C-alpha positions as CSV (number, residue, x, y, z in Angstrom):
1,M,-16.4,-16.1,-1.1
2,D,-18.6,-18.3,-3.3
3,A,-17.4,-21.3,-5.2
4,D,-16.9,-19.4,-8.5
5,E,-14.8,-16.7,-6.9
6,K,-12.7,-19.4,-5.0
7,R,-12.2,-21.3,-8.3
8,Q,-11.1,-18.1,-10.0
9,Q,-8.7,-17.3,-7.2
10,D,-7.3,-20.8,-7.5
11,D,-6.8,-20.3,-11.2
12,W,-5.0,-17.0,-10.7
13,A,-2.8,-18.7,-8.1
14,Q,-2.0,-21.5,-10.5
15,S,-0.9,-19.0,-13.1
16,R,1.7,-17.7,-10.7
17,R,3.2,-21.0,-9.6
18,N,6.6,-20.0,-11.0
19,R,6.7,-16.2,-10.6
20,L,6.0,-13.4,-8.1
21,P,2.8,-11.4,-8.6
22,S,2.9,-8.0,-10.4
23,F,1.9,-4.8,-8.8
24,T,-1.3,-4.6,-10.8
25,E,-2.3,-8.1,-9.6
26,V,-1.8,-7.0,-6.0
27,L,-3.9,-3.8,-6.4
28,S,-6.7,-5.8,-8.1
29,R,-6.8,-8.3,-5.2
30,R,-5.8,-11.3,-7.3
31,T,-3.0,-12.4,-4.9
32,R,-3.0,-14.2,-1.7
33,P,-1.2,-13.6,1.6
34,P,1.5,-12.6,2.4
35,V,1.7,-10.6,-0.9
36,D,-1.9,-9.3,-1.0
37,L,-3.2,-5.7,-0.8
38,F,-3.8,-5.9,2.9
39,M,-0.1,-6.8,3.6
40,F,1.1,-4.1,1.2
41,Y,-0.9,-1.5,3.0
42,L,0.6,-2.7,6.4
43,F,4.0,-2.5,4.8
44,L,3.4,1.1,3.7
45,Q,1.9,1.9,7.1
46,R,5.1,0.8,8.8
47,E,7.0,3.2,6.6
48,G,4.6,6.0,7.3
49,A,3.7,6.2,3.6
50,E,0.3,4.6,3.4
51,D,-1.2,8.0,2.2
52,I,0.0,7.4,-1.3
53,L,-1.9,4.1,-1.5
54,D,-5.0,5.7,0.1
55,F,-4.8,8.4,-2.6
56,W,-4.6,5.9,-5.4
57,L,-7.5,3.9,-4.0
58,D,-9.6,7.1,-3.5
59,V,-9.0,8.3,-7.0
60,Q,-9.8,4.8,-8.3
61,Q,-13.1,5.1,-6.5
62,H,-13.6,8.6,-7.9
63,E,-13.1,7.3,-11.4
64,N,-15.5,4.4,-10.7
65,L,-18.1,7.0,-9.6
66,C,-17.6,8.9,-12.8
67,R,-18.0,5.8,-14.9
68,A,-21.2,4.9,-13.1
69,Y,-22.5,8.5,-13.8
70,F,-21.7,8.2,-17.5
71,K,-23.3,4.7,-17.7
72,D,-26.4,6.0,-15.9
73,V,-26.7,8.8,-18.5
74,R,-26.5,6.4,-21.4
75,K,-29.0,4.1,-19.8
76,S,-31.4,7.0,-19.6
77,G,-31.4,7.3,-23.4
78,R,-29.4,10.5,-23.5
79,T,-25.9,10.9,-24.9
80,I,-23.1,12.5,-23.0
81,K,-22.9,15.3,-25.6
82,E,-26.5,16.2,-24.8
83,D,-26.2,15.8,-21.0
84,W,-22.8,17.4,-20.5
85,P,-21.7,19.3,-23.5
86,Q,-18.8,21.0,-21.7
87,Y,-17.3,17.7,-20.8
88,W,-17.9,16.3,-24.2
89,D,-16.0,19.2,-25.8
90,Y,-13.2,18.9,-23.3
91,A,-12.8,15.2,-23.8
92,R,-12.9,15.6,-27.6
93,R,-10.2,18.2,-27.5
94,R,-7.9,16.9,-24.7
95,G,-8.7,13.2,-24.5
96,S,-10.3,11.3,-21.6
97,I,-9.9,7.9,-19.9
98,Y,-13.6,7.5,-20.3
99,G,-13.5,7.7,-24.1
100,T,-15.1,4.3,-24.7
101,I,-17.8,4.8,-22.1
102,V,-18.9,8.2,-23.3
103,G,-18.8,7.1,-27.0
104,L,-15.8,9.1,-28.2
105,N,-13.8,6.0,-29.4
106,P,-16.2,3.1,-29.6
107,D,-13.7,1.2,-31.8
108,G,-10.8,1.7,-29.4
109,G,-9.2,4.3,-31.5
110,G,-9.4,8.0,-31.8
111,T,-9.2,10.2,-28.8
112,K,-6.9,8.8,-26.1
113,R,-4.4,9.8,-23.4
114,S,-0.7,10.3,-24.2
115,T,0.3,7.6,-21.7
116,A,-1.2,4.3,-20.8
117,S,-3.3,4.3,-17.7
118,T,-3.5,1.7,-15.0
119,G,-7.2,1.4,-15.9
120,E,-6.3,0.4,-19.5
121,M,-3.8,-2.2,-18.1
122,M,-6.4,-3.9,-16.0
123,S,-9.1,-6.3,-17.1
124,E,-12.8,-5.7,-16.3
125,M,-12.5,-8.2,-13.4
126,D,-9.5,-6.2,-12.0
127,K,-11.6,-3.0,-12.0
128,R,-14.5,-4.7,-10.3
129,N,-12.2,-6.1,-7.7
130,L,-10.8,-2.6,-7.0
131,A,-14.3,-1.2,-6.8
132,V,-15.2,-3.9,-4.2
133,A,-12.0,-3.1,-2.3
134,G,-12.9,0.6,-2.1
135,D,-16.5,-0.3,-1.1
136,E,-15.3,-2.6,1.7
137,K,-12.9,0.0,3.1
138,A,-15.7,2.6,3.1
139,R,-18.1,0.3,4.9
140,Q,-15.5,-0.4,7.6
141,D,-14.6,3.2,8.1
142,G,-17.9,5.0,7.6
143,R,-18.7,7.7,5.2
144,S,-16.5,10.8,5.6
145,T,-17.6,14.4,5.3
146,S,-15.9,16.9,3.1
147,P,-12.9,18.4,4.9
148,R,-13.3,21.6,3.0
149,P,-12.7,24.6,5.4
150,G,-15.1,27.4,5.4
151,T,-12.4,30.1,5.7
152,A,-10.0,28.9,3.0
153,A,-9.4,31.5,0.4
154,L,-9.7,30.1,-3.1
155,S,-8.9,31.7,-6.4
156,D,-11.3,32.0,-9.4
157,Y,-9.6,29.1,-11.2
158,T,-7.8,25.9,-10.5
159,R,-4.1,26.5,-10.5
160,V,-1.8,23.6,-11.5
161,A,1.9,23.9,-10.9
162,S,1.7,27.5,-9.7
163,P,3.3,29.1,-6.6
164,G,1.5,29.8,-3.3
165,E,-0.4,32.9,-2.5
166,D,2.6,34.7,-1.2
167,G,4.7,33.9,-4.3
168,K,6.7,31.2,-2.5
169,E,6.3,27.5,-2.7
170,Q,5.2,25.9,0.6
171,P,7.6,23.4,2.1
172,R,6.7,19.9,0.8
173,S,8.1,16.4,0.8
174,T,10.9,15.7,-1.7
175,T,9.9,12.1,-2.6
176,P,6.6,10.1,-2.5
177,F,8.0,8.1,0.4
178,S,9.6,10.9,2.5
179,L,6.8,12.8,4.2
180,S,7.3,16.2,5.6
181,R,5.4,15.8,8.8
182,R,5.9,12.2,9.7
183,T,8.9,9.9,9.8
184,P,8.7,6.1,9.6
185,T,9.2,4.4,13.0
186,L,9.4,0.8,14.1
187,F,6.6,1.5,16.6
188,H,4.2,3.2,14.2
189,M,1.0,4.4,15.9
190,R,-2.1,3.5,14.0
191,R,-4.1,6.5,12.8
192,A,-7.8,6.8,12.3
193,S,-8.8,5.3,9.0
194,R,-10.2,7.5,6.2
195,A,-13.0,6.3,4.1
196,P,-12.6,6.6,0.3
197,T,-15.0,8.7,-1.7
198,I,-18.2,6.7,-2.1
199,I,-21.8,7.7,-2.9
200,P,-24.7,5.3,-2.1
201,R,-26.0,3.7,-5.3
202,S,-29.5,3.8,-3.9
203,A,-29.7,7.4,-5.2
204,A,-28.9,8.7,-8.7
205,I,-25.4,10.1,-9.1
206,T,-25.3,13.8,-9.9
207,R,-22.6,16.1,-11.0
208,L,-22.5,17.6,-7.5
209,D,-21.6,14.1,-6.3
210,L,-18.6,14.1,-8.6
211,I,-17.6,17.6,-7.3
212,A,-17.9,16.4,-3.7
213,S,-15.8,13.3,-4.5
214,A,-13.0,15.5,-6.1
215,E,-13.3,18.0,-3.3
216,R,-12.6,15.4,-0.6
217,I,-9.6,14.1,-2.5
218,F,-8.1,17.6,-3.0
219,F,-8.5,18.7,0.6
220,R,-7.4,15.4,2.0
221,Y,-4.3,14.7,-0.1
222,L,-3.3,17.7,-2.3
223,S,-4.1,20.8,-0.2
224,P,-1.3,22.3,1.9
225,P,-1.8,21.6,5.7
226,T,-2.3,25.4,6.4
227,T,-5.6,25.4,4.6
228,V,-7.4,22.5,6.3
229,N,-7.7,20.7,9.6
230,V,-4.4,19.0,10.2
231,T,-6.2,15.8,11.3
232,E,-8.0,15.6,7.9
233,N,-5.0,16.6,5.8
234,H,-2.4,14.0,4.6
235,E,-0.7,15.8,1.8
236,I,1.3,13.5,-0.5
237,Y,4.3,14.4,-2.6
238,L,3.8,15.3,-6.2
239,P,6.3,16.8,-8.7
240,P,5.7,20.5,-9.4
241,S,4.1,19.8,-12.8
242,L,1.3,17.8,-11.2
243,R,0.5,19.9,-8.1
244,I,-2.9,21.4,-7.8
245,H,-3.0,24.4,-5.6
246,S,-6.7,25.3,-5.4
247,F,-10.1,23.9,-5.9
248,P,-12.6,26.7,-6.7
249,L,-15.7,24.6,-7.2
250,S,-18.1,23.8,-4.3
251,S,-20.1,20.7,-3.7
252,T,-23.0,22.6,-2.2
253,Q,-24.0,24.5,-5.3
254,E,-24.1,24.2,-9.1
255,P,-21.5,26.2,-11.2
256,R,-22.6,29.8,-11.4
257,N,-20.8,30.9,-14.6
258,Q,-19.2,29.7,-17.8
259,A,-15.7,29.6,-16.2
260,E,-16.9,27.2,-13.5
261,E,-18.8,25.1,-16.1
262,T,-15.5,24.7,-18.0
263,L,-13.6,23.8,-14.8
264,M,-16.3,21.3,-13.9
265,A,-15.7,19.5,-17.2
266,Q,-12.2,18.6,-15.9
267,I,-13.5,16.9,-12.8
268,P,-13.7,13.3,-14.1
269,D,-10.0,13.4,-15.3
270,L,-8.7,15.8,-12.8
271,F,-6.5,13.4,-10.7
272,H,-5.7,10.8,-13.4
273,A,-2.2,12.1,-14.0
274,Q,-1.5,12.2,-10.3
275,K,-2.8,8.7,-9.9
276,E,-0.6,7.4,-12.6
277,Y,2.4,9.1,-11.0
278,C,1.6,7.4,-7.6
279,F,1.1,4.1,-9.4
280,R,4.6,4.3,-11.0
281,A,6.2,5.5,-7.7
282,M,4.8,2.6,-5.7
283,E,5.6,0.1,-8.5
284,Q,9.2,1.2,-8.8
285,D,10.0,2.1,-5.2
286,A,7.8,0.5,-2.5
287,F,6.6,-2.6,-4.3
288,P,10.1,-4.2,-4.9
289,R,10.9,-3.6,-1.2
290,F,7.6,-5.1,-0.2
291,L,8.3,-8.3,-2.3
292,R,11.8,-8.6,-0.8
293,S,10.3,-8.2,2.7
294,K,7.4,-10.7,2.2
295,A,8.5,-13.1,-0.5
296,F,12.0,-13.7,1.1
297,G,11.2,-13.1,4.8
298,N,8.3,-13.5,7.2
299,L,9.2,-11.2,10.1
300,T,8.3,-7.6,10.8
301,P,11.1,-5.1,11.8
302,V,9.9,-5.0,15.4
303,S,9.9,-8.7,15.7
304,A,13.3,-9.0,14.1
305,L,14.7,-6.4,16.5
306,V,13.2,-8.3,19.5
307,R,14.9,-11.5,18.2
308,L,18.2,-9.7,18.0
309,I,17.9,-8.6,21.6
310,V,16.8,-12.0,22.9
311,G,19.6,-13.6,20.8
312,L,22.4,-11.5,22.2
313,I,21.2,-11.9,25.8
314,T,20.8,-15.7,25.4
315,L,24.2,-15.9,23.7
316,W,25.8,-14.1,26.7
317,I,24.1,-16.5,29.1
318,G,25.2,-19.5,27.0
319,L,28.8,-18.3,26.9
320,A,28.8,-17.5,30.6
321,A,27.6,-21.0,31.4
322,A,30.1,-22.6,29.0
323,F,33.1,-20.8,30.5
324,S,31.8,-21.7,34.0
325,L,31.7,-25.4,33.1
326,V,35.2,-25.2,31.6
327,L,36.9,-23.1,34.3
328,L,35.2,-25.0,37.2
329,D,36.0,-28.3,35.5
330,V,32.5,-29.6,36.2
331,Q,32.2,-33.4,35.9
332,P,31.0,-35.4,34.1
333,K,32.1,-33.7,31.0
334,S,28.9,-34.8,29.2
335,K,27.0,-32.1,31.0
336,R,28.5,-29.6,28.6
337,F,26.3,-31.0,25.8
338,F,23.3,-29.2,27.5
339,L,24.9,-26.0,26.2
340,F,23.2,-26.6,22.9
341,I,20.0,-25.3,24.5
342,P,21.1,-21.6,25.0
343,F,23.2,-21.8,21.9
344,F,20.3,-23.0,19.8
345,I,18.0,-20.2,21.0
346,A,20.7,-17.6,20.6
347,I,21.7,-18.6,17.1
348,L,18.1,-19.1,16.0
349,C,17.2,-15.6,17.1
350,L,20.3,-14.0,15.6
351,I,20.1,-15.6,12.2
352,S,16.4,-15.0,12.1
353,H,17.1,-11.3,12.6
354,Q,19.8,-11.3,10.0
355,Y,17.6,-13.0,7.3
356,E,14.3,-11.5,8.7
357,L,13.0,-15.1,8.5
358,D,12.0,-17.5,11.2
359,P,12.3,-21.0,9.9
360,I,9.9,-22.4,12.5
361,L,7.2,-20.1,11.4
362,V,7.8,-21.0,7.8
363,F,7.6,-24.7,8.5
364,L,4.3,-24.0,10.2
365,G,3.2,-22.0,7.1
366,Q,2.9,-18.7,8.9
367,S,4.1,-15.1,8.1
368,E,3.8,-12.1,10.4
369,T,1.4,-9.3,9.6
370,T,2.1,-7.1,12.6
371,P,4.6,-7.9,15.4
372,F,3.9,-11.4,16.7
373,R,0.7,-11.8,14.8
374,T,0.7,-14.2,11.9
375,L,-1.4,-15.4,9.0
376,T,-1.2,-18.5,6.8
377,I,1.0,-18.3,3.7
378,R,-1.2,-19.1,0.7
379,E,0.6,-17.8,-2.3
380,P,2.2,-20.9,-4.0
381,Y,5.4,-19.4,-5.3
382,V,6.1,-17.4,-2.2
383,K,5.6,-20.5,-0.1
384,K,8.1,-22.3,-2.2
385,L,10.7,-19.5,-1.9
386,L,10.2,-19.2,1.9
387,L,10.5,-22.9,2.3
388,G,13.8,-23.0,0.4
389,R,15.2,-20.1,2.5
390,A,14.0,-21.7,5.7
391,I,15.9,-24.9,4.9
392,W,19.0,-22.9,4.3
393,V,18.6,-20.9,7.5
394,S,18.0,-24.1,9.4
395,F,21.2,-25.6,8.0
396,L,23.2,-22.5,9.1
397,I,21.7,-22.7,12.6
398,A,22.6,-26.4,12.9
399,I,26.2,-25.8,11.8
400,F,26.7,-22.9,14.3
401,V,25.0,-24.7,17.2
402,V,27.0,-27.9,16.7
403,A,30.3,-26.0,16.2
404,L,29.8,-24.0,19.5
405,T,28.7,-27.0,21.5
406,M,31.5,-29.2,20.3
407,M,34.1,-26.5,20.8
408,F,33.2,-26.1,24.5
409,W,32.9,-29.8,24.9
410,A,36.4,-30.5,23.5
411,V,38.2,-27.8,25.6
412,P,39.9,-29.5,28.6
413,G,38.6,-28.4,32.0
414,H,40.8,-26.5,34.4
415,R,39.6,-25.5,37.8
416,L,40.9,-22.1,38.8
């Protein structure tokens, strides 16, 4: 990160000194740990619901690819109407999120979508940050190949919100965060990463590249598992009105007839409604829980569970030692003050489990990413919230430890 980017990050952080970040800020990588995009992905991964964020990021990359294609066409001196008349006609009649880029609404008016898109809500800097996020993910994972199966039977047109081939709807998830084939677990096994759709910019972007991008997204996230390799398919939940049941175009050849040309014109905007649905689902469901988890606590579920077990065992040891000192009437009586050691460990672990917050880690400026692995808390307002809660938790721990220790010190000894 160069000096300008660091200064801009500092400015963004200063603007949030008295509030929590918004979901758009997290997606555009304007936030710092522990409420950044990396931590949100880990949060969804623990719930077994990271596919919905993968889908959003892949569609964002697909839209960036389409924007790059339209900009290349305009830089070449041609208009979109001359280069791709079918898309121009479709966008003019139905509206498009690329209206300003392709020249349909240069003044910001005219043709537009019926609902505001996340792209319209973000600044140009946000969009560049999201593009960089997708590019980094792709470089880490490697470029993926199309998961399109050779034996899949496809219809002659793309069917949206239509039943399956046998007339019956295939079993699907019932909410975006309840997957039909996987359930969230505390000990979630990490799966192989999947690269987002990305085309090297060393070569000119073609319409076949746009088809290949859409094809990967469809067979990875929207196709029923019976039509593709199970390891490549991670179908997400969508309401019936947004489901796409087939993808008749092929990334290996140009459209062969007028019907396919018409379908190809829908490729740039094909997944935008689904992307908006996923955005709203994450913003209204997962994101509030993520903020509660990371802005008011600093432990993972596994770590909190381990603290519960350790706390119960240590409390049993402390109580056993306390009753032994009382019933054996061990002298001098001051030896009972050493009971504060097991009581402190036990109460610390139990209250940390209850609040999902370890005050010692907070005072050290740390928050857990995965069980027993931490990173530095850098978001100003989150740091302030966690510090306040850590002081309160420390106060509770001190009260309970003093009360237990003094209670067993004050009890008269009686040797059995």
